[in-house]
PyMOL CGO cylinders between C-alpha atoms (Angstrom):
from pymol import cmd
from pymol.cgo import CYLINDER

trace = [
    CYLINDER, 0.07, -0.15, -0.14, 2.77, 2.57, 0.71, 0.3, 1, 1, 1, 1, 1, 1,
    CYLINDER, 2.77, 2.57, 0.71, 4.53, 2.09, -2.57, 0.3, 1, 1, 1, 1, 1, 1,
    CYLINDER, 4.53, 2.09, -2.57, 1.01, 2.13, -4.48, 0.3, 1, 1, 1, 1, 1, 1,
    CYLINDER, 1.01, 2.13, -4.48, 0.51, 5.56, -2.60, 0.3, 1, 1, 1, 1, 1, 1,
    CYLINDER, 0.51, 5.56, -2.60, 3.89, 7.21, -3.14, 0.3, 1, 1, 1, 1, 1, 1,
    CYLINDER, 3.89, 7.21, -3.14, 3.72, 6.17, -7.16, 0.3, 1, 1, 1, 1, 1, 1,
    CYLINDER, 3.72, 6.17, -7.16, 0.67, 8.14, -7.40, 0.3, 1, 1, 1, 1, 1, 1,
    CYLINDER, 0.67, 8.14, -7.40, 2.74, 11.04, -5.35, 0.3, 1, 1, 1, 1, 1, 1,
    CYLINDER, 2.74, 11.04, -5.35, 0.17, 11.68, -2.56, 0.3, 1, 1, 1, 1, 1, 1,
    CYLINDER, 0.17, 11.68, -2.56, 2.31, 12.47, 0.97, 0.3, 1, 1, 1, 1, 1, 1,
    CYLINDER, 2.31, 12.47, 0.97, 2.65, 11.37, 4.51, 0.3, 1, 1, 1, 1, 1, 1,
    CYLINDER, 2.65, 11.37, 4.51, 0.79, 12.04, 7.67, 0.3, 1, 1, 1, 1, 1, 1,
    CYLINDER, 0.79, 12.04, 7.67, 3.79, 14.03, 8.87, 0.3, 1, 1, 1, 1, 1, 1,
    CYLINDER, 3.79, 14.03, 8.87, 4.09, 16.23, 6.19, 0.3, 1, 1, 1, 1, 1, 1,
    CYLINDER, 4.09, 16.23, 6.19, 0.33, 17.47, 6.36, 0.3, 1, 1, 1, 1, 1, 1,
    CYLINDER, 0.33, 17.47, 6.36, -1.78, 20.28, 8.23, 0.3, 1, 1, 1, 1, 1, 1,
    CYLINDER, -1.78, 20.28, 8.23, -4.23, 18.04, 9.93, 0.3, 1, 1, 1, 1, 1, 1,
    CYLINDER, -4.23, 18.04, 9.93, -6.32, 20.44, 10.99, 0.3, 1, 1, 1, 1, 1, 1,
    CYLINDER, -6.32, 20.44, 10.99, -6.52, 21.68, 7.30, 0.3, 1, 1, 1, 1, 1, 1,
    CYLINDER, -6.52, 21.68, 7.30, -4.98, 18.32, 5.20, 0.3, 1, 1, 1, 1, 1, 1,
    CYLINDER, -4.98, 18.32, 5.20, -2.70, 20.75, 3.45, 0.3, 1, 1, 1, 1, 1, 1,
    CYLINDER, -2.70, 20.75, 3.45, 0.98, 19.84, 2.99, 0.3, 1, 1, 1, 1, 1, 1,
    CYLINDER, 0.98, 19.84, 2.99, 3.08, 21.51, 4.96, 0.3, 1, 1, 1, 1, 1, 1,
    CYLINDER, 3.08, 21.51, 4.96, 6.76, 22.55, 5.05, 0.3, 1, 1, 1, 1, 1, 1,
    CYLINDER, 6.76, 22.55, 5.05, 7.40, 23.13, 8.73, 0.3, 1, 1, 1, 1, 1, 1,
    CYLINDER, 7.40, 23.13, 8.73, 4.97, 22.52, 12.11, 0.3, 1, 1, 1, 1, 1, 1,
    CYLINDER, 4.97, 22.52, 12.11, 2.17, 24.81, 12.16, 0.3, 1, 1, 1, 1, 1, 1,
    CYLINDER, 2.17, 24.81, 12.16, 1.69, 26.76, 15.48, 0.3, 1, 1, 1, 1, 1, 1,
    CYLINDER, 1.69, 26.76, 15.48, -1.80, 27.48, 16.90, 0.3, 1, 1, 1, 1, 1, 1,
    CYLINDER, -1.80, 27.48, 16.90, -2.70, 29.49, 19.97, 0.3, 1, 1, 1, 1, 1, 1,
    CYLINDER, -2.70, 29.49, 19.97, -6.06, 30.06, 21.68, 0.3, 1, 1, 1, 1, 1, 1,
    CYLINDER, -6.06, 30.06, 21.68, -6.74, 31.62, 23.93, 0.3, 1, 1, 1, 1, 1, 1,
    CYLINDER, -6.74, 31.62, 23.93, -10.28, 32.67, 25.47, 0.3, 1, 1, 1, 1, 1, 1,
    CYLINDER, -10.28, 32.67, 25.47, -10.93, 36.31, 25.53, 0.3, 1, 1, 1, 1, 1, 1,
    CYLINDER, -10.93, 36.31, 25.53, -11.35, 37.14, 28.63, 0.3, 1, 1, 1, 1, 1, 1,
    CYLINDER, -11.35, 37.14, 28.63, -9.60, 36.74, 32.54, 0.3, 1, 1, 1, 1, 1, 1,
    CYLINDER, -9.60, 36.74, 32.54, -11.80, 33.84, 34.38, 0.3, 1, 1, 1, 1, 1, 1,
    CYLINDER, -11.80, 33.84, 34.38, -13.52, 32.63, 31.01, 0.3, 1, 1, 1, 1, 1, 1,
    CYLINDER, -13.52, 32.63, 31.01, -11.57, 29.73, 31.55, 0.3, 1, 1, 1, 1, 1, 1,
    CYLINDER, -11.57, 29.73, 31.55, -9.59, 27.84, 34.56, 0.3, 1, 1, 1, 1, 1, 1,
    CYLINDER, -9.59, 27.84, 34.56, -7.84, 25.48, 33.69, 0.3, 1, 1, 1, 1, 1, 1,
    CYLINDER, -7.84, 25.48, 33.69, -6.79, 23.24, 37.05, 0.3, 1, 1, 1, 1, 1, 1,
    CYLINDER, -6.79, 23.24, 37.05, -4.32, 20.88, 37.64, 0.3, 1, 1, 1, 1, 1, 1,
    CYLINDER, -4.32, 20.88, 37.64, -2.65, 18.22, 39.81, 0.3, 1, 1, 1, 1, 1, 1,
    CYLINDER, -2.65, 18.22, 39.81, 1.37, 17.40, 39.08, 0.3, 1, 1, 1, 1, 1, 1,
    CYLINDER, 1.37, 17.40, 39.08, 3.40, 14.53, 41.42, 0.3, 1, 1, 1, 1, 1, 1,
    CYLINDER, 3.40, 14.53, 41.42, 6.58, 15.37, 42.21, 0.3, 1, 1, 1, 1, 1, 1,
    CYLINDER, 6.58, 15.37, 42.21, 9.21, 13.32, 44.58, 0.3, 1, 1, 1, 1, 1, 1,
    CYLINDER, 9.21, 13.32, 44.58, 9.74, 15.19, 47.85, 0.3, 1, 1, 1, 1, 1, 1,
    CYLINDER, 9.74, 15.19, 47.85, 13.48, 16.34, 48.09, 0.3, 1, 1, 1, 1, 1, 1,
    CYLINDER, 13.48, 16.34, 48.09, 15.06, 14.09, 51.18, 0.3, 1, 1, 1, 1, 1, 1,
    CYLINDER, 15.06, 14.09, 51.18, 16.99, 15.62, 53.99, 0.3, 1, 1, 1, 1, 1, 1,
    CYLINDER, 16.99, 15.62, 53.99, 20.84, 15.59, 52.88, 0.3, 1, 1, 1, 1, 1, 1,
    CYLINDER, 20.84, 15.59, 52.88, 19.33, 15.92, 48.72, 0.3, 1, 1, 1, 1, 1, 1,
    CYLINDER, 19.33, 15.92, 48.72, 18.72, 13.84, 46.05, 0.3, 1, 1, 1, 1, 1, 1,
    CYLINDER, 18.72, 13.84, 46.05, 21.25, 12.61, 43.19, 0.3, 1, 1, 1, 1, 1, 1,
    CYLINDER, 21.25, 12.61, 43.19, 22.05, 16.50, 41.99, 0.3, 1, 1, 1, 1, 1, 1,
    CYLINDER, 22.05, 16.50, 41.99, 23.54, 17.44, 44.93, 0.3, 1, 1, 1, 1, 1, 1,
    CYLINDER, 23.54, 17.44, 44.93, 24.89, 13.89, 45.66, 0.3, 1, 1, 1, 1, 1, 1,
    CYLINDER, 24.89, 13.89, 45.66, 25.48, 11.95, 42.49, 0.3, 1, 1, 1, 1, 1, 1,
    CYLINDER, 25.48, 11.95, 42.49, 23.12, 9.56, 41.48, 0.3, 1, 1, 1, 1, 1, 1,
    CYLINDER, 23.12, 9.56, 41.48, 24.80, 6.39, 42.93, 0.3, 1, 1, 1, 1, 1, 1,
    CYLINDER, 24.80, 6.39, 42.93, 24.15, 8.39, 47.09, 0.3, 1, 1, 1, 1, 1, 1,
    CYLINDER, 24.15, 8.39, 47.09, 20.58, 9.87, 46.21, 0.3, 1, 1, 1, 1, 1, 1,
    CYLINDER, 20.58, 9.87, 46.21, 19.35, 7.04, 45.16, 0.3, 1, 1, 1, 1, 1, 1,
    CYLINDER, 19.35, 7.04, 45.16, 20.17, 5.33, 48.85, 0.3, 1, 1, 1, 1, 1, 1,
    CYLINDER, 20.17, 5.33, 48.85, 19.47, 8.41, 49.82, 0.3, 1, 1, 1, 1, 1, 1,
    CYLINDER, 19.47, 8.41, 49.82, 15.47, 8.67, 48.31, 0.3, 1, 1, 1, 1, 1, 1,
    CYLINDER, 15.47, 8.67, 48.31, 15.66, 4.79, 49.35, 0.3, 1, 1, 1, 1, 1, 1,
    CYLINDER, 15.66, 4.79, 49.35, 14.45, 5.90, 52.41, 0.3, 1, 1, 1, 1, 1, 1,
    CYLINDER, 14.45, 5.90, 52.41, 10.84, 6.79, 52.10, 0.3, 1, 1, 1, 1, 1, 1,
    CYLINDER, 10.84, 6.79, 52.10, 10.24, 10.43, 51.43, 0.3, 1, 1, 1, 1, 1, 1,
    CYLINDER, 10.24, 10.43, 51.43, 7.33, 9.73, 49.31, 0.3, 1, 1, 1, 1, 1, 1,
    CYLINDER, 7.33, 9.73, 49.31, 5.93, 12.53, 47.22, 0.3, 1, 1, 1, 1, 1, 1,
    CYLINDER, 5.93, 12.53, 47.22, 4.70, 15.92, 46.89, 0.3, 1, 1, 1, 1, 1, 1,
    CYLINDER, 4.70, 15.92, 46.89, 1.37, 17.49, 44.45, 0.3, 1, 1, 1, 1, 1, 1,
    CYLINDER, 1.37, 17.49, 44.45, 1.08, 20.37, 42.78, 0.3, 1, 1, 1, 1, 1, 1,
    CYLINDER, 1.08, 20.37, 42.78, -2.50, 21.76, 42.42, 0.3, 1, 1, 1, 1, 1, 1,
    CYLINDER, -2.50, 21.76, 42.42, -2.93, 24.14, 40.24, 0.3, 1, 1, 1, 1, 1, 1,
    CYLINDER, -2.93, 24.14, 40.24, -5.57, 27.08, 38.97, 0.3, 1, 1, 1, 1, 1, 1,
    CYLINDER, -5.57, 27.08, 38.97, -4.50, 28.69, 35.37, 0.3, 1, 1, 1, 1, 1, 1,
    CYLINDER, -4.50, 28.69, 35.37, -6.14, 31.63, 33.80, 0.3, 1, 1, 1, 1, 1, 1,
    CYLINDER, -6.14, 31.63, 33.80, -6.44, 30.88, 30.09, 0.3, 1, 1, 1, 1, 1, 1,
    CYLINDER, -6.44, 30.88, 30.09, -6.62, 34.19, 29.15, 0.3, 1, 1, 1, 1, 1, 1,
    CYLINDER, -6.62, 34.19, 29.15, -3.99, 35.96, 31.20, 0.3, 1, 1, 1, 1, 1, 1,
    CYLINDER, -3.99, 35.96, 31.20, -1.69, 32.79, 32.68, 0.3, 1, 1, 1, 1, 1, 1,
    CYLINDER, -1.69, 32.79, 32.68, -2.15, 34.00, 35.34, 0.3, 1, 1, 1, 1, 1, 1,
    CYLINDER, -2.15, 34.00, 35.34, -1.47, 30.79, 38.22, 0.3, 1, 1, 1, 1, 1, 1,
    CYLINDER, -1.47, 30.79, 38.22, -2.32, 29.70, 41.81, 0.3, 1, 1, 1, 1, 1, 1,
    CYLINDER, -2.32, 29.70, 41.81, -0.44, 26.95, 42.63, 0.3, 1, 1, 1, 1, 1, 1,
    CYLINDER, -0.44, 26.95, 42.63, -0.11, 25.14, 46.29, 0.3, 1, 1, 1, 1, 1, 1,
    CYLINDER, -0.11, 25.14, 46.29, 1.87, 22.08, 47.95, 0.3, 1, 1, 1, 1, 1, 1,
    CYLINDER, 1.87, 22.08, 47.95, -0.16, 18.95, 49.03, 0.3, 1, 1, 1, 1, 1, 1,
    CYLINDER, -0.16, 18.95, 49.03, 0.53, 15.21, 50.18, 0.3, 1, 1, 1, 1, 1, 1,
    CYLINDER, 0.53, 15.21, 50.18, -1.97, 14.20, 47.92, 0.3, 1, 1, 1, 1, 1, 1,
    CYLINDER, -1.97, 14.20, 47.92, -4.84, 14.71, 45.63, 0.3, 1, 1, 1, 1, 1, 1,
    CYLINDER, -4.84, 14.71, 45.63, -7.95, 13.74, 46.96, 0.3, 1, 1, 1, 1, 1, 1,
    CYLINDER, -7.95, 13.74, 46.96, -11.17, 14.88, 46.34, 0.3, 1, 1, 1, 1, 1, 1,
    CYLINDER, -11.17, 14.88, 46.34, -11.03, 16.95, 49.64, 0.3, 1, 1, 1, 1, 1, 1,
    CYLINDER, -11.03, 16.95, 49.64, -8.05, 18.25, 49.04, 0.3, 1, 1, 1, 1, 1, 1,
    CYLINDER, -8.05, 18.25, 49.04, -9.03, 19.25, 45.79, 0.3, 1, 1, 1, 1, 1, 1,
    CYLINDER, -9.03, 19.25, 45.79, -12.07, 21.32, 46.83, 0.3, 1, 1, 1, 1, 1, 1,
    CYLINDER, -12.07, 21.32, 46.83, -10.14, 23.42, 49.21, 0.3, 1, 1, 1, 1, 1, 1,
    CYLINDER, -10.14, 23.42, 49.21, -7.09, 24.37, 46.31, 0.3, 1, 1, 1, 1, 1, 1,
    CYLINDER, -7.09, 24.37, 46.31, -10.04, 25.72, 44.98, 0.3, 1, 1, 1, 1, 1, 1,
    CYLINDER, -10.04, 25.72, 44.98, -11.95, 27.79, 47.36, 0.3, 1, 1, 1, 1, 1, 1,
    CYLINDER, -11.95, 27.79, 47.36, -8.02, 29.04, 47.74, 0.3, 1, 1, 1, 1, 1, 1,
    CYLINDER, -8.02, 29.04, 47.74, -7.03, 29.87, 44.45, 0.3, 1, 1, 1, 1, 1, 1,
    CYLINDER, -7.03, 29.87, 44.45, -11.41, 30.89, 43.06, 0.3, 1, 1, 1, 1, 1, 1,
    CYLINDER, -11.41, 30.89, 43.06, -10.63, 33.46, 45.85, 0.3, 1, 1, 1, 1, 1, 1,
    CYLINDER, -10.63, 33.46, 45.85, -7.06, 34.15, 44.16, 0.3, 1, 1, 1, 1, 1, 1,
    CYLINDER, -7.06, 34.15, 44.16, -8.69, 35.31, 41.22, 0.3, 1, 1, 1, 1, 1, 1,
    CYLINDER, -8.69, 35.31, 41.22, -11.42, 37.76, 43.14, 0.3, 1, 1, 1, 1, 1, 1,
    CYLINDER, -11.42, 37.76, 43.14, -9.36, 39.08, 44.98, 0.3, 1, 1, 1, 1, 1, 1,
    CYLINDER, -9.36, 39.08, 44.98, -7.15, 40.09, 41.18, 0.3, 1, 1, 1, 1, 1, 1,
    CYLINDER, -7.15, 40.09, 41.18, -9.96, 41.32, 39.27, 0.3, 1, 1, 1, 1, 1, 1,
    CYLINDER, -9.96, 41.32, 39.27, -11.37, 37.86, 37.53, 0.3, 1, 1, 1, 1, 1, 1,
    CYLINDER, -11.37, 37.86, 37.53, -14.32, 36.09, 38.41, 0.3, 1, 1, 1, 1, 1, 1,
    CYLINDER, -14.32, 36.09, 38.41, -14.37, 32.55, 36.98, 0.3, 1, 1, 1, 1, 1, 1,
    CYLINDER, -14.37, 32.55, 36.98, -16.37, 32.02, 34.17, 0.3, 1, 1, 1, 1, 1, 1,
    CYLINDER, -16.37, 32.02, 34.17, -15.99, 27.83, 33.73, 0.3, 1, 1, 1, 1, 1, 1,
    CYLINDER, -15.99, 27.83, 33.73, -13.32, 25.17, 34.64, 0.3, 1, 1, 1, 1, 1, 1,
    CYLINDER, -13.32, 25.17, 34.64, -12.04, 22.68, 32.98, 0.3, 1, 1, 1, 1, 1, 1,
    CYLINDER, -12.04, 22.68, 32.98, -10.09, 19.86, 34.57, 0.3, 1, 1, 1, 1, 1, 1,
    CYLINDER, -10.09, 19.86, 34.57, -9.45, 16.30, 33.16, 0.3, 1, 1, 1, 1, 1, 1,
    CYLINDER, -9.45, 16.30, 33.16, -10.87, 13.36, 34.69, 0.3, 1, 1, 1, 1, 1, 1,
    CYLINDER, -10.87, 13.36, 34.69, -9.04, 12.52, 37.36, 0.3, 1, 1, 1, 1, 1, 1,
    CYLINDER, -9.04, 12.52, 37.36, -11.53, 10.33, 40.79, 0.3, 1, 1, 1, 1, 1, 1,
    CYLINDER, -11.53, 10.33, 40.79, -10.99, 13.64, 42.90, 0.3, 1, 1, 1, 1, 1, 1,
    CYLINDER, -10.99, 13.64, 42.90, -12.22, 16.32, 39.61, 0.3, 1, 1, 1, 1, 1, 1,
    CYLINDER, -12.22, 16.32, 39.61, -15.42, 13.41, 39.48, 0.3, 1, 1, 1, 1, 1, 1,
    CYLINDER, -15.42, 13.41, 39.48, -16.81, 14.20, 42.69, 0.3, 1, 1, 1, 1, 1, 1,
    CYLINDER, -16.81, 14.20, 42.69, -19.96, 15.25, 43.85, 0.3, 1, 1, 1, 1, 1, 1,
    CYLINDER, -19.96, 15.25, 43.85, -18.01, 17.69, 46.46, 0.3, 1, 1, 1, 1, 1, 1,
    CYLINDER, -18.01, 17.69, 46.46, -16.63, 18.56, 43.17, 0.3, 1, 1, 1, 1, 1, 1,
    CYLINDER, -16.63, 18.56, 43.17, -19.35, 19.24, 41.22, 0.3, 1, 1, 1, 1, 1, 1,
    CYLINDER, -19.35, 19.24, 41.22, -21.04, 20.73, 44.36, 0.3, 1, 1, 1, 1, 1, 1,
    CYLINDER, -21.04, 20.73, 44.36, -18.80, 23.52, 45.56, 0.3, 1, 1, 1, 1, 1, 1,
    CYLINDER, -18.80, 23.52, 45.56, -18.74, 24.68, 41.15, 0.3, 1, 1, 1, 1, 1, 1,
    CYLINDER, -18.74, 24.68, 41.15, -22.33, 24.85, 41.21, 0.3, 1, 1, 1, 1, 1, 1,
    CYLINDER, -22.33, 24.85, 41.21, -22.71, 26.91, 44.53, 0.3, 1, 1, 1, 1, 1, 1,
    CYLINDER, -22.71, 26.91, 44.53, -20.48, 29.24, 43.17, 0.3, 1, 1, 1, 1, 1, 1,
    CYLINDER, -20.48, 29.24, 43.17, -22.74, 29.46, 39.77, 0.3, 1, 1, 1, 1, 1, 1,
    CYLINDER, -22.74, 29.46, 39.77, -19.16, 27.33, 37.68, 0.3, 1, 1, 1, 1, 1, 1,
    CYLINDER, -19.16, 27.33, 37.68, -19.93, 25.49, 34.84, 0.3, 1, 1, 1, 1, 1, 1,
    CYLINDER, -19.93, 25.49, 34.84, -16.44, 22.21, 34.70, 0.3, 1, 1, 1, 1, 1, 1,
    CYLINDER, -16.44, 22.21, 34.70, -15.66, 20.94, 31.24, 0.3, 1, 1, 1, 1, 1, 1,
    CYLINDER, -15.66, 20.94, 31.24, -13.14, 18.08, 31.53, 0.3, 1, 1, 1, 1, 1, 1,
    CYLINDER, -13.14, 18.08, 31.53, -11.04, 17.04, 28.86, 0.3, 1, 1, 1, 1, 1, 1,
    CYLINDER, -11.04, 17.04, 28.86, -11.94, 14.45, 26.66, 0.3, 1, 1, 1, 1, 1, 1,
    CYLINDER, -11.94, 14.45, 26.66, -10.30, 10.93, 27.68, 0.3, 1, 1, 1, 1, 1, 1,
    CYLINDER, -10.30, 10.93, 27.68, -6.80, 10.49, 26.65, 0.3, 1, 1, 1, 1, 1, 1,
    CYLINDER, -6.80, 10.49, 26.65, -6.82, 13.93, 25.23, 0.3, 1, 1, 1, 1, 1, 1,
    CYLINDER, -6.82, 13.93, 25.23, -4.51, 15.59, 27.84, 0.3, 1, 1, 1, 1, 1, 1,
    CYLINDER, -4.51, 15.59, 27.84, -3.59, 18.33, 25.20, 0.3, 1, 1, 1, 1, 1, 1,
    CYLINDER, -3.59, 18.33, 25.20, -6.62, 19.91, 26.12, 0.3, 1, 1, 1, 1, 1, 1,
    CYLINDER, -6.62, 19.91, 26.12, -5.47, 20.92, 29.30, 0.3, 1, 1, 1, 1, 1, 1,
    CYLINDER, -5.47, 20.92, 29.30, -2.22, 21.82, 27.45, 0.3, 1, 1, 1, 1, 1, 1,
    CYLINDER, -2.22, 21.82, 27.45, -1.75, 25.56, 29.19, 0.3, 1, 1, 1, 1, 1, 1,
    CYLINDER, -1.75, 25.56, 29.19, -1.35, 24.16, 32.92, 0.3, 1, 1, 1, 1, 1, 1,
    CYLINDER, -1.35, 24.16, 32.92, 0.43, 21.39, 31.88, 0.3, 1, 1, 1, 1, 1, 1,
    CYLINDER, 0.43, 21.39, 31.88, 3.01, 23.50, 30.12, 0.3, 1, 1, 1, 1, 1, 1,
    CYLINDER, 3.01, 23.50, 30.12, 3.12, 25.56, 33.02, 0.3, 1, 1, 1, 1, 1, 1,
    CYLINDER, 3.12, 25.56, 33.02, 4.05, 22.24, 35.49, 0.3, 1, 1, 1, 1, 1, 1,
    CYLINDER, 4.05, 22.24, 35.49, 6.75, 21.58, 33.04, 0.3, 1, 1, 1, 1, 1, 1,
    CYLINDER, 6.75, 21.58, 33.04, 7.87, 25.69, 33.26, 0.3, 1, 1, 1, 1, 1, 1,
    CYLINDER, 7.87, 25.69, 33.26, 7.71, 24.94, 37.05, 0.3, 1, 1, 1, 1, 1, 1,
    CYLINDER, 7.71, 24.94, 37.05, 9.28, 22.21, 37.21, 0.3, 1, 1, 1, 1, 1, 1,
    CYLINDER, 9.28, 22.21, 37.21, 12.70, 23.58, 35.03, 0.3, 1, 1, 1, 1, 1, 1,
    CYLINDER, 12.70, 23.58, 35.03, 12.82, 26.63, 36.93, 0.3, 1, 1, 1, 1, 1, 1,
    CYLINDER, 12.82, 26.63, 36.93, 11.99, 26.14, 40.23, 0.3, 1, 1, 1, 1, 1, 1,
    CYLINDER, 11.99, 26.14, 40.23, 11.89, 22.13, 41.08, 0.3, 1, 1, 1, 1, 1, 1,
    CYLINDER, 11.89, 22.13, 41.08, 15.07, 21.22, 39.93, 0.3, 1, 1, 1, 1, 1, 1,
    CYLINDER, 15.07, 21.22, 39.93, 16.99, 24.49, 38.84, 0.3, 1, 1, 1, 1, 1, 1,
    CYLINDER, 16.99, 24.49, 38.84, 18.84, 24.64, 41.63, 0.3, 1, 1, 1, 1, 1, 1,
    CYLINDER, 18.84, 24.64, 41.63, 20.17, 21.37, 43.84, 0.3, 1, 1, 1, 1, 1, 1,
    CYLINDER, 20.17, 21.37, 43.84, 17.97, 22.19, 46.93, 0.3, 1, 1, 1, 1, 1, 1,
    CYLINDER, 17.97, 22.19, 46.93, 19.35, 20.32, 49.96, 0.3, 1, 1, 1, 1, 1, 1,
    CYLINDER, 19.35, 20.32, 49.96, 15.55, 19.16, 51.53, 0.3, 1, 1, 1, 1, 1, 1,
    CYLINDER, 15.55, 19.16, 51.53, 12.34, 19.16, 50.91, 0.3, 1, 1, 1, 1, 1, 1,
    CYLINDER, 12.34, 19.16, 50.91, 11.09, 22.05, 52.80, 0.3, 1, 1, 1, 1, 1, 1,
    CYLINDER, 11.09, 22.05, 52.80, 13.58, 24.22, 51.40, 0.3, 1, 1, 1, 1, 1, 1,
    CYLINDER, 13.58, 24.22, 51.40, 12.83, 23.55, 47.87, 0.3, 1, 1, 1, 1, 1, 1,
    CYLINDER, 12.83, 23.55, 47.87, 9.00, 24.46, 49.41, 0.3, 1, 1, 1, 1, 1, 1,
    CYLINDER, 9.00, 24.46, 49.41, 10.51, 27.62, 50.54, 0.3, 1, 1, 1, 1, 1, 1,
    CYLINDER, 10.51, 27.62, 50.54, 11.09, 29.44, 47.21, 0.3, 1, 1, 1, 1, 1, 1,
    CYLINDER, 11.09, 29.44, 47.21, 8.19, 28.42, 45.25, 0.3, 1, 1, 1, 1, 1, 1,
    CYLINDER, 8.19, 28.42, 45.25, 6.28, 31.33, 47.13, 0.3, 1, 1, 1, 1, 1, 1,
    CYLINDER, 6.28, 31.33, 47.13, 9.01, 33.36, 44.76, 0.3, 1, 1, 1, 1, 1, 1,
    CYLINDER, 9.01, 33.36, 44.76, 8.86, 32.17, 42.05, 0.3, 1, 1, 1, 1, 1, 1,
    CYLINDER, 8.86, 32.17, 42.05, 5.76, 32.38, 41.46, 0.3, 1, 1, 1, 1, 1, 1,
    CYLINDER, 5.76, 32.38, 41.46, 5.85, 36.19, 42.29, 0.3, 1, 1, 1, 1, 1, 1,
    CYLINDER, 5.85, 36.19, 42.29, 7.72, 36.54, 39.85, 0.3, 1, 1, 1, 1, 1, 1,
    CYLINDER, 7.72, 36.54, 39.85, 6.04, 34.24, 37.12, 0.3, 1, 1, 1, 1, 1, 1,
    CYLINDER, 6.04, 34.24, 37.12, 2.86, 35.60, 37.25, 0.3, 1, 1, 1, 1, 1, 1,
    CYLINDER, 2.86, 35.60, 37.25, 4.55, 39.77, 38.09, 0.3, 1, 1, 1, 1, 1, 1,
    CYLINDER, 4.55, 39.77, 38.09, 7.95, 39.67, 35.83, 0.3, 1, 1, 1, 1, 1, 1,
    CYLINDER, 7.95, 39.67, 35.83, 8.35, 36.99, 33.76, 0.3, 1, 1, 1, 1, 1, 1,
    CYLINDER, 8.35, 36.99, 33.76, 8.09, 36.92, 30.02, 0.3, 1, 1, 1, 1, 1, 1,
    CYLINDER, 8.09, 36.92, 30.02, 5.28, 34.60, 27.87, 0.3, 1, 1, 1, 1, 1, 1,
    CYLINDER, 5.28, 34.60, 27.87, 6.18, 34.03, 24.95, 0.3, 1, 1, 1, 1, 1, 1,
    CYLINDER, 6.18, 34.03, 24.95, 2.08, 33.16, 24.77, 0.3, 1, 1, 1, 1, 1, 1,
    CYLINDER, 2.08, 33.16, 24.77, 1.12, 36.37, 25.20, 0.3, 1, 1, 1, 1, 1, 1,
    CYLINDER, 1.12, 36.37, 25.20, 3.82, 38.11, 23.25, 0.3, 1, 1, 1, 1, 1, 1,
    CYLINDER, 3.82, 38.11, 23.25, 6.83, 38.51, 25.97, 0.3, 1, 1, 1, 1, 1, 1,
    CYLINDER, 6.83, 38.51, 25.97, 4.74, 39.69, 29.31, 0.3, 1, 1, 1, 1, 1, 1,
    CYLINDER, 4.74, 39.69, 29.31, 4.48, 38.80, 32.34, 0.3, 1, 1, 1, 1, 1, 1,
    CYLINDER, 4.48, 38.80, 32.34, 0.35, 37.31, 33.98, 0.3, 1, 1, 1, 1, 1, 1,
    CYLINDER, 0.35, 37.31, 33.98, -0.14, 40.48, 35.75, 0.3, 1, 1, 1, 1, 1, 1,
    CYLINDER, -0.14, 40.48, 35.75, -0.07, 42.69, 32.48, 0.3, 1, 1, 1, 1, 1, 1,
    CYLINDER, -0.07, 42.69, 32.48, -3.14, 41.42, 32.00, 0.3, 1, 1, 1, 1, 1, 1,
    CYLINDER, -3.14, 41.42, 32.00, -4.97, 41.66, 35.06, 0.3, 1, 1, 1, 1, 1, 1,
    CYLINDER, -4.97, 41.66, 35.06, -4.60, 45.18, 36.12, 0.3, 1, 1, 1, 1, 1, 1,
    CYLINDER, -4.60, 45.18, 36.12, -6.03, 44.50, 39.16, 0.3, 1, 1, 1, 1, 1, 1,
    CYLINDER, -6.03, 44.50, 39.16, -3.93, 42.51, 40.30, 0.3, 1, 1, 1, 1, 1, 1,
    CYLINDER, -3.93, 42.51, 40.30, -2.02, 43.47, 43.33, 0.3, 1, 1, 1, 1, 1, 1,
    CYLINDER, -2.02, 43.47, 43.33, 2.03, 43.97, 43.82, 0.3, 1, 1, 1, 1, 1, 1,
    CYLINDER, 2.03, 43.97, 43.82, 2.30, 44.85, 39.90, 0.3, 1, 1, 1, 1, 1, 1,
    CYLINDER, 2.30, 44.85, 39.90, 5.62, 46.53, 40.97, 0.3, 1, 1, 1, 1, 1, 1,
    CYLINDER, 5.62, 46.53, 40.97, 7.27, 44.47, 43.15, 0.3, 1, 1, 1, 1, 1, 1,
]
cmd.load_cgo(trace, "trace")
């Protein structure tokens, strides 16, 4: 079949833009965003291994770091809410991703966005158990917020918060060789402030998220 297709000069699927079916020379980058802050907020959880006291392999080397981790230091769960329009982000570190934890996190995240003058209209999550719970559904309904879930096996639907978590790992979690988990956690608020107020974001023209949220406090700090 491949030989027949090539004989008729048909391109490979990798050479086509899947949205239009047109032959392309290089990958097409498509960006979408909702027109106003709060139109859609992406919510997700990222699991992250804790750092054992004394440091992991980035401090001690791979062999010693592996022995240190064998002590069973557990995991941290980064709960994040990210505004689709501005990329304004709110993150907390927890010990689990249970429904009670997710609901309590969202209450504080919603308050954070409200303080910035961002009324949330809709929330997008994956199909995790905490987001399918009655507690989560009732929490959003009580605030008049609609809930949308990503299609199964399509994590890219929630790509903005997935990309934020990758940035978070590169620029905070693994940015330097922390010697304790407490040291790493203490650095998170400062990095979040930098991300929201000062870090240039390529998806919004090289400006920080704060530039799209006029009521956000701490703009000049």
